[in-house]
VONU-276886 format. One record per residue: z, x, y of N, C-alpha, C in turn. Coordinates in steps of 0.2 Angstrom, whole numbers, padded with zeros to 4 digits, always signed. Atoms other than C-alpha are relative to their C-alpha. Layout:
<pts>
ZXYZXYZXY/...
</pts>
This chain:
<pts>
+0007+0001-0003-0992+0030-0018-0005+0006-0002/+0005-0006+0002-1006+0040-0026-0005+0002+0006/+0005-0003-0004-1017+0051-0016+0002+0000+0008/-0002+0001-0007-1008+0047+0001+0000+0007+0003/-0001-0007-0003-1005+0066+0003-0007+0003+0002/+0007-0002-0001-1024+0068+0003-0004-0003+0006/+0002+0004-0005-1026+0058+0019+0003+0002+0007/-0003-0002-0007-1024+0063+0038-0003-0005+0005/+0002+0005-0005-1025+0051+0052-0001+0004+0007/+0002-0003-0006-1034+0057+0068-0001-0005+0005/+0000+0005-0005-1031+0048+0084-0002+0004+0007/+0002-0003-0006-1040+0053+0100+0003-0004+0006/-0003+0003-0006-1031+0049+0116-0003+0003+0007/+0001-0003-0007-1034+0051+0135+0004-0004+0005/-0005+0003-0004-1019+0047+0146+0002-0007-0002/-0001+0007+0003-1015+0033+0134+0007-0002+0002/-0007+0003-0002-1000+0022+0139+0004+0001-0006/-0005-0002+0004-0984+0027+0130+0001-0005-0006/-0001+0006+0005-0981+0010+0122-0005-0001-0004/+0006+0001+0004-0998+0008+0116-0001+0005-0006/+0000-0005+0005-0998+0024+0106+0006-0001-0005/-0006+0001+0004-0980+0021+0100-0001-0006-0005/+0001+0006+0005-0985+0004+0092-0005+0002-0005/+0005-0003+0005-1000+0013+0083+0004+0004-0005/-0003-0005+0004-0989+0027+0077+0005-0003-0005/-0005+0004+0004-0975+0015+0071-0004-0003-0006/+0003+0004+0005-0988+0006+0060-0003+0005-0006/+0002-0005+0004-0993+0022+0051+0005+0003-0005/-0004-0002+0005-0986+0027+0034+0003+0007+0002/-0004-0006-0003-0972+0041+0038-0002+0006-0005/+0002-0005+0004-0979+0051+0023-0007+0003+0002/+0007-0002-0002-0996+0053+0031+0000+0004+0006/+0000-0004-0005-1000+0067+0042-0005-0003+0006/+0004+0003-0006-1006+0062+0060-0002+0006+0005/+0002-0005-0005-1016+0073+0072-0002-0004+0006/+0002+0003-0006-1016+0067+0090-0004+0005+0004/+0004-0004-0004-1030+0074+0100+0000-0003+0007/+0000+0002-0007-1027+0073+0118-0006+0003+0004/+0007-0002-0003-1044+0073+0128+0001+0003+0007/-0002-0003-0007-1036+0083+0143+0003+0006-0001/-0003-0007+0000-1027+0099+0147+0008-0001-0003/-0007+0000+0002-1009+0092+0143+0001-0007-0002/-0002+0006+0002-1001+0078+0134+0007-0002+0002/-0006+0001-0004-0988+0070+0145+0006-0002-0004/-0005+0003+0004-0977+0062+0131+0001+0004-0006/+0000-0004+0007-0978+0076+0118+0007+0001-0003/-0006-0001+0002-0960+0080+0117+0003-0006-0003/-0003+0006+0002-0955+0062+0115-0003-0002-0007/+0003+0002+0006-0967+0059+0101+0001+0005-0006/-0002-0006+0005-0964+0076+0092+0007-0001-0003/-0007+0001+0003-0945+0072+0091+0000-0007-0004/-0001+0006+0003-0948+0054+0086-0003-0001-0007/+0004+0000+0006-0961+0057+0072-0001+0007-0003/+0001-0007+0003-0960+0072+0060-0006+0001-0003/+0006-0001+0004-0977+0069+0053-0006+0001+0005/+0005+0000-0005-0987+0071+0069-0001+0007+0003/+0002-0006-0003-0996+0086+0077-0004-0002+0006/+0003+0001-0006-1002+0086+0095-0004+0006+0002/+0004-0005-0003-1017+0096+0101-0004-0003+0006/+0004+0002-0006-1026+0096+0118-0006+0004+0000/+0006-0003+0000-1044+0099+0120-0002+0004+0006/+0001-0004-0006-1043+0106+0138-0004-0004+0005/+0004+0004-0004-1056+0093+0144-0002-0006-0004/+0002+0006+0003-1062+0076+0141-0007+0001-0004/+0006-0001+0004-1074+0078+0126-0004-0007-0002/+0003+0007+0003-1077+0059+0123+0002-0002-0007/-0003+0003+0006-1074+0049+0108-0003+0004-0006/+0003-0004+0006-1086+0058+0095+0002+0007+0000/-0002-0007+0000-1083+0076+0101+0008+0001-0001/-0007+0000+0001-1064+0072+0102+0002-0001-0007/-0001+0001+0007-1064+0066+0084-0003+0006-0004/+0002-0006+0003-1074+0081+0079+0005+0006+0000/-0005-0005-0002-1061+0092+0087+0006-0001-0005/-0006+0002+0004-1047+0083+0077-0002+0001-0008/+0002-0001+0007-1057+0083+0060+0000+0007-0002/+0000-0007+0002-1059+0102+0061+0007+0003-0001/-0007-0002+0001-1040+0103+0060+0003-0003-0006/-0002+0004+0006-1039+0091+0045-0001+0005-0006/+0001-0004+0006-1035+0100+0029+0000-0004-0007/+0001+0004+0006-1036+0085+0017-0007-0002-0001/+0006+0002+0002-1051+0077+0009-0002-0006+0004/+0002+0006-0003-1050+0061+0018+0003-0001+0007/-0003+0001-0007-1047+0056+0036-0001-0007+0002/+0000+0007-0003-1043+0040+0045+0000+0000+0007/+0001-0001-0007-1050+0039+0062+0003-0007+0003/-0002+0006-0003-1040+0027+0073+0000+0000+0007/-0001+0000-0007-1041+0022+0091+0008-0001+0001/-0008+0001-0001-1023+0022+0099+0002-0007+0001/-0002+0007-0001-1024+0003+0102-0001-0004-0006/+0001+0003+0006-1025+0000+0084+0007-0001-0003/-0006+0001+0003-1010-0007+0074-0002-0001-0008/+0001+0001+0007-1011-0005+0055+0004-0005-0003/-0004+0005+0004-1005-0020+0044+0004+0004-0005/-0005-0003+0004-0990-0017+0033-0003+0003-0007/+0002-0002+0006-1000-0015+0017-0006+0005+0000/+0006-0004-0002-1014-0004+0025+0000+0006-0004/+0000-0007+0003-1009+0013+0018+0001+0000-0008/+0000+0002+0007-1005+0006+0001-0007-0001-0003/+0007+0002+0002-1022-0001+0000-0005+0006+0001/+0004-0005-0001-1030+0014+0007+0000+0005-0005/-0001-0005+0005-1022+0025-0006-0004-0003-0007/+0004+0003+0006-1029+0013-0020-0007+0001+0001/+0007-0001-0001-1046+0014-0012-0002+0007-0001/+0001-0007+0001-1046+0033-0012+0000+0002-0007/-0001-0002+0007-1040+0034-0030-0005-0003-0004/+0005+0003+0004-1052+0021-0037-0007+0000+0002/+0007+0001-0003-1067+0021-0026-0002+0006+0004/+0000-0006-0004-1069+0039-0020-0008+0002+0001/+0007-0001-0001-1089+0038-0020-0002-0002+0007/+0002+0002-0007-1089+0031-0002-0001+0006+0004/+0000-0005-0005-1093+0041+0013+0004-0003+0006/-0004+0004-0006-1086+0028+0026+0002-0006-0002/-0002+0007+0001-1076+0013+0024+0003-0002+0007/-0003+0003-0007-1073+0002+0040+0005-0005-0002/-0005+0004+0001-1058-0008+0042-0002-0007+0003/+0001+0007-0003-1057-0027+0047+0005-0002+0004/-0005+0002-0005-1048-0036+0060+0005-0006-0003/-0005+0006+0002-1032-0047+0057+0000-0005+0005/-0001+0004-0006-1033-0054+0074-0007-0003+0002/+0006+0003-0002-1046-0066+0081-0004+0004+0005/+0004-0004-0005-1060-0056+0090-0007-0003-0001/+0007+0002+0000-1078-0060+0095-0004+0005-0003/+0004-0005+0003-1084-0044+0087+0001+0001-0007/+0000-0002+0008-1089-0041+0069+0002+0007-0001/-0002-0007+0002-1081-0026+0061-0006+0004-0003/+0005-0003+0004-1097-0022+0052-0007-0004+0001/+0007+0004-0001-1116-0027+0051-0005+0004-0003/+0007-0003+0002-1134-0022+0048-0004+0001+0006/+0005-0002-0005-1147-0014+0059-0006-0005+0000/+0005+0005+0000-1160-0027+0053+0003-0006+0003/-0003+0006-0004-1158-0042+0064+0001-0006-0005/+0000+0006+0005-1162-0055+0050+0006+0001-0005/-0006-0002+0005-1150-0046+0038+0006-0001+0003/-0006+0000-0004-1137-0045+0051+0002-0007+0001/-0001+0007-0002-1138-0063+0056+0003-0004-0006/-0002+0004+0006-1136-0069+0038+0007+0003-0002/-0007-0003+0001-1121-0057+0036+0005-0003+0004/-0005+0003-0005-1113-0064+0052+0001-0007-0002/-0001+0007+0001-1116-0082+0046+0005+0000-0006/-0004+0000+0006-1107-0078+0029+0006+0004+0000/-0006-0005+0000-1094-0065+0034+0006-0003-0001/-0007+0003+0000-1079-0076+0036+0000-0004-0007/+0000+0003+0007-1084-0085+0019+0001+0004-0005/+0000-0005+0006-1084-0069+0009+0006+0005+0001/-0005-0004-0002-1068-0062+0016+0005+0003-0006/-0004-0002+0006-1060-0061-0002-0004+0006-0004/+0003-0005+0003-1073-0048-0007+0002+0007+0003/-0004-0006-0002-1064-0031-0006-0004+0005+0004/+0005-0005-0003-1079-0020-0002-0007-0003+0000/+0006+0003-0002-1095-0025+0006-0005+0006+0002/+0005-0005-0002-1110-0013+0007-0003-0002+0007/+0003+0002-0006-1116-0013+0025-0004+0006+0003/+0003-0006-0003-1126-0002+0037+0004+0004+0005/-0004-0003-0004-1113+0001+0050+0007-0004+0001/-0007+0003-0001-1094-0002+0054+0002+0003+0007/-0002-0002-0007-1085-0001+0071+0004+0006-0001/-0003-0007+0001-1077+0016+0075+0007+0000+0002/-0007+0000-0001-1060+0010+0080+0005+0002-0005/-0004-0002+0006-1054+0012+0062-0004+0001-0005/+0005-0002+0006-1064+0021+0049+0003+0005-0004/-0002-0004+0005-1059+0029+0033-0006+0005-0002/+0006-0005+0001-1070+0045+0031+0002+0004-0007/+0000-0004+0006-1073+0054+0014-0003+0007+0002/+0003-0006-0003-1075+0072+0021-0004+0004-0005/+0004-0004+0005-1081+0079+0005-0007-0002+0000/+0007+0002+0000-1097+0070+0008-0004+0003+0006/+0003-0003-0006-1101+0080+0024+0000+0008-0001/+0001-0007+0000-1107+0098+0026+0005+0003+0004/-0005-0003-0005-1095+0101+0040+0004-0005+0003/-0004+0005-0003-1082+0092+0050-0002-0002+0007/+0003+0002-0007-1093+0090+0066-0005-0006-0002/+0004+0006+0003-1099+0073+0059-0003-0004+0005/+0003+0004-0006-1102+0065+0076-0005+0004+0004/+0005-0003-0005-1117+0069+0087+0003+0001+0006/-0004-0002-0006-1110+0079+0101-0004-0003+0007/+0004+0002-0006-1124+0072+0113+0003-0007+0003/-0003+0006-0002-1114+0055+0114+0006+0002+0004/-0007-0001-0003-1099+0054+0126+0004-0007-0002/-0003+0007+0001-1095+0035+0124-0005-0004-0003/+0004+0006+0003-1102+0021+0113-0006+0003-0005/+0005-0001+0005-1114+0021+0098+0001+0006-0005/-0001-0006+0004-1107+0037+0090+0001-0003-0007/-0001+0002+0007-1101+0027+0075-0006-0003-0003/+0007+0002+0002-1118+0018+0073-0004+0005-0002/+0005-0006+0001-1127+0034+0074+0003+0004-0007/-0003-0003+0006-1115+0042+0061-0001-0004-0007/+0002+0004+0006-1117+0027+0049-0007+0000-0002/+0008+0000+0002-1136+0027+0050-0002+0007-0003/+0002-0006+0003-1137+0046+0047+0003+0001-0007/-0003-0001+0006-1125+0045+0033-0004-0004-0006/+0004+0004+0004-1135+0031+0025-0007+0003-0002/+0006-0003+0001-1151+0040+0028+0000+0006-0005/-0001-0006+0005-1144+0055+0018+0002-0002-0007/-0002+0002+0007-1139+0044+0003+0007-0002+0000/-0007+0002+0000-1121+0040+0008+0001-0007+0000/-0002+0007+0000-1112+0024+0006+0005-0002+0005/-0004+0003-0005-1105+0014+0020+0002-0007-0002/-0003+0007+0002-1093-0001+0016+0004-0002+0006/-0006+0003-0004-1082-0013+0025+0005-0003-0005/-0005+0002+0005-1066-0017+0017+0005-0006+0003/-0004+0005-0002-1056-0033+0018+0007+0001-0002/-0007-0002+0002-1041-0024+0011+0003+0004+0005/-0003-0004-0005-1039-0013+0026+0000-0004+0007/-0001+0004-0006-1033-0024+0040+0003+0003+0006/-0003-0003-0006-1029-0019+0058+0000-0005+0005/+0000+0004-0006-1024-0027+0074-0003+0004+0005/+0004-0004-0006-1036-0021+0088+0002-0003+0006/-0002+0002-0006-1029-0023+0105-0006-0001+0005/+0006+0000-0004-1046-0019+0113+0001+0003+0007/+0000-0003-0006-1049-0007+0128+0007+0001+0003/-0007-0002-0002-1030-0002+0129+0001+0007-0002/-0002-0006+0003-1032+0015+0121+0000+0006+0005/+0000-0005-0005-1038+0026+0135-0003-0002+0007/+0002+0002-0007-1049+0020+0149+0003-0006+0003/-0003+0006-0002-1040+0004+0150+0008+0001+0001/-0007-0001+0000-1023+0012+0151+0003+0000+0007/-0003+0001-0006-1021+0012+0170-0004-0004+0005/+0003+0005-0004-1025-0001+0183-0004+0004+0006/+0003-0005-0006-1029+0014+0196-0007+0002-0002/+0006-0003+0002-1043+0019+0185-0006-0005-0002/+0004+0005+0002-1051+0002+0182-0007+0000+0003/+0007+0000-0003-1066+0003+0194-0004+0006-0003/+0004-0006+0003-1071+0021+0188-0001-0001-0007/+0001+0001+0007-1068+0016+0170-0005-0005-0001/+0005+0005+0000-1079+0001+0172-0007+0004+0001/+0007-0003-0002-1093+0012+0180-0001+0005-0006/+0002-0005+0005-1091+0025+0166-0002-0004-0007/+0002+0004+0006-1092+0011+0152-0007-0002+0001/+0007+0002-0001-1108+0004+0160-0005+0005+0000/+0004-0005+0000-1116+0020+0163-0002+0003-0008/+0001-0003+0007-1113+0027+0145-0002-0005-0005/+0003+0006+0005-1116+0010+0136-0008+0000+0000/+0007+0001-0001-1134+0010+0143-0003+0007-0002/+0003-0006+0002-1137+0029+0141+0000+0001-0008/+0000-0001+0007-1131+0029+0123-0004-0005-0004/+0005+0005+0003-1141+0013+0119-0007+0002-0001/+0007-0003+0000-1157+0021+0123+0000+0006-0004/+0000-0006+0004-1153+0038+0115+0001-0002-0007/+0000+0002+0007-1148+0029+0099-0007-0002-0003/+0007+0002+0002-1165+0021+0097-0005+0005+0000/+0004-0006-0001-1174+0036+0103+0001+0005-0006/-0001-0005+0005-1166+0047+0091-0001-0002-0007/+0001+0002+0007-1166+0036+0075-0006-0004-0001/+0007+0003+0001-1183+0027+0078-0005+0004+0004/+0004-0004-0004-1194+0034+0092+0001-0002+0007/+0000+0001-0007-1196+0035+0110-0002-0006+0003/+0004+0006-0003-1208+0021+0113+0004-0007-0003/-0004+0006+0002-1197+0009+0102+0006-0001+0004/-0006+0001-0004-1182+0013+0112-0002-0003+0007/+0002+0003-0006-1192+0009+0128-0001-0007-0001/+0001+0007+0001-1197-0007+0121+0007-0004-0001/-0006+0003+0001-1179-0011+0116+0004-0001+0007/-0004+0000-0006-1172-0007+0133-0004-0003+0006/+0004+0002-0006-1186-0014+0145+0003-0006+0003/-0003+0005-0003-1178-0030+0148+0006+0001+0004/-0006-0002-0004-1161-0023+0152-0001+0005+0006/+0002-0004-0006-1169-0010+0163-0002-0003+0006/+0002+0004-0006-1178-0022+0174+0006-0005+0003/-0006+0004-0002-1163-0034+0174+0005+0004+0004/-0005-0003-0003-1151-0021+0179-0003+0002+0007/+0003-0002-0006-1163-0015+0193+0000-0006+0005/+0001+0005-0004-1166-0032+0200+0007-0003+0002/-0006+0002-0001-1148-0037+0199+0004+0004+0005/-0003-0005-0005-1142-0021+0208-0002-0002+0007/+0003+0001-0007-1154-0026+0223+0004-0007+0002/-0002+0006-0001-1148-0044+0222+0008+0000+0003/-0007-0001-0001-1129-0040+0222+0002+0004+0006/-0001-0004-0006-1131-0027+0236-0002-0005+0006/+0001+0004-0006-1139-0040+0247+0005-0006+0001/-0005+0005-0001-1125-0053+0244+0007+0003+0001/-0006-0004-0002-1112-0039+0247+0005-0002-0006/-0005+0001+0006-1104-0042+0229+0000+0007-0003/-0001-0007+0002-1098-0024+0226+0001+0001-0008/-0002-0001+0008-1091-0027+0208-0006-0001-0004/+0006+0001+0004-1107-0034+0201-0005+0005+0002/+0004-0005-0002-1117-0022+0211+0001+0007-0004/-0002-0006+0004-1108-0007+0203-0002-0001-0007/+0001+0001+0007-1109-0015+0186-0008+0001-0002/+0007-0001+0002-1128-0016+0186-0003+0006+0003/+0002-0007-0002-1131+0000+0196+0001+0005-0005/-0002-0005+0005-1122+0010+0184-0003-0001-0007/+0004+0001+0006-1131+0002+0169-0007+0002+0001/+0006-0002-0002-1147+0005+0178-0001+0008+0000/+0000-0007+0000-1143+0023+0181+0001+0004-0007/-0001-0002+0007-1137+0026+0163-0006+0000-0004/+0006+0000+0004-1153+0020+0156-0005+0005+0003/+0005-0004-0003-1164+0029+0169+0001+0008-0002/-0001-0007+0002-1155+0046+0165-0002+0001-0008/+0002-0001+0007-1157+0043+0146-0007+0000-0001/+0007+0001+0001-1175+0038+0148-0004+0007+0002/+0004-0006-0002-1180+0054+0157+0003+0006-0003/-0002-0006+0004-1170+0065+0145+0006+0004+0002/-0006-0003-0003-1154+0069+0155+0006-0001-0005/-0006+0000+0005-1138+0073+0145+0005-0006+0003/-0005+0005-0002-1124+0060+0145+0006+0004+0004/-0005-0004-0004-1115+0070+0159+0004-0003+0005/-0004+0004-0005-1108+0056+0170+0007+0000-0002/-0007+0000+0002-1089+0058+0170+0004-0004+0006/-0004+0003-0006-1084+0049+0187+0005+0006+0003/-0005-0005-0003-1070+0057+0197+0006+0002-0003/-0007-0001+0003-1055+0056+0186+0000+0001-0008/+0000+0000+0007-1061+0057+0168-0003+0007-0003/+0001-0006+0003-1062+0076+0165+0005+0002-0005/
</pts>
């Protein structure tokens, strides 16, 4: 298998369920180096995984850096020219690394190649920032699945093949994000600098969805949902402010802002705490982003 020695897998975890991570690691080619970045002070199952897999290295960040910064932390320990970023709730298909090796060997001019899903999912693995272009892509995506590489504006961040030779340093993700939109931001900045972003039908993964970190424990569900809602909205506004302008970002979020505010009041009055929390934390995330505060909300358990 050509060039497989020039690839390192980076997996960012946070209190990830043992079985979820095990399934992910078992799907990775045994000749491929794997760096597990635990976004906390200690990795509970370190000895188990070190004994079971000879190709892995476990490093702890000391605190929860979030998705982007966690990957930056791992990428700075990568010694190969190519890195595969995987969420721990990803299972690579049997021919994944064989196809990745071919891709690196034959088509090494790319900056980012996004993977595609082998399971049914409501989410597209790639797309365009222009609405008209994206809708056309969405309409034809499943008709063109035999096309091995498709040039796109963005790919989802759960499984990304990165050509590190195309970047000045290994801190490729914007550290201001904690959760959400980091990969969109990376793809946009890459394209703006003349890089090429592709989606590959040859790189197939099974994505379990919300099983990697925040979904790992039922005890964390309420706080995890608050964290997601807050950061989804914070990052939404920040992305458009950074990549377009402040007033365009305000235009984009105006409907969501007032909807969140009104629904927070409504669900408070009808004593529906679940929905009240949902819209309250969305409203707060947007508000903090609009007034320029950092993405500093962590809840009580996610440090």
